[in-house]
C-alpha positions, 0 to 999 in steps of 0.5 A: 365458837359462839356468835356475841350479842353483838353481832346477833343483834346487828344481824335482827337489825339486816333482817329487820330492816330489809323486811321493812324494805320489802312490804312498801309497795312501790308507788308508780309513775302515775302515782308520784305524779298525781302525789306531787300534784297533790302536795303543788295543789295544797302549798299554792292554796295555803299560800293563797290563804295568806295572801288573802288574810293580808290583801287590801284592795277588793278586787284583790280580794276578790281575785284571791277568793276565786283562787282559792274556790279553784284550788278547792275544786282541782283539790277533790278531783285529786 
């Protein structure tokens, strides 16, 4: 008995899906931690940049500029 077109399509989709999963290497715990740290630094940098755009006082602006420099340095290390 011959299989129908639909079952062949499902089978090929399943084999393609499993092939895609096996090709991706697993992230190590260090890789995950490094990626999460970088994402956190990038989000902090975006927040500080937004605050800097709206800063009214020189003292606040200076503190935000220092924070931005620190975050840029940390991003270079990450």
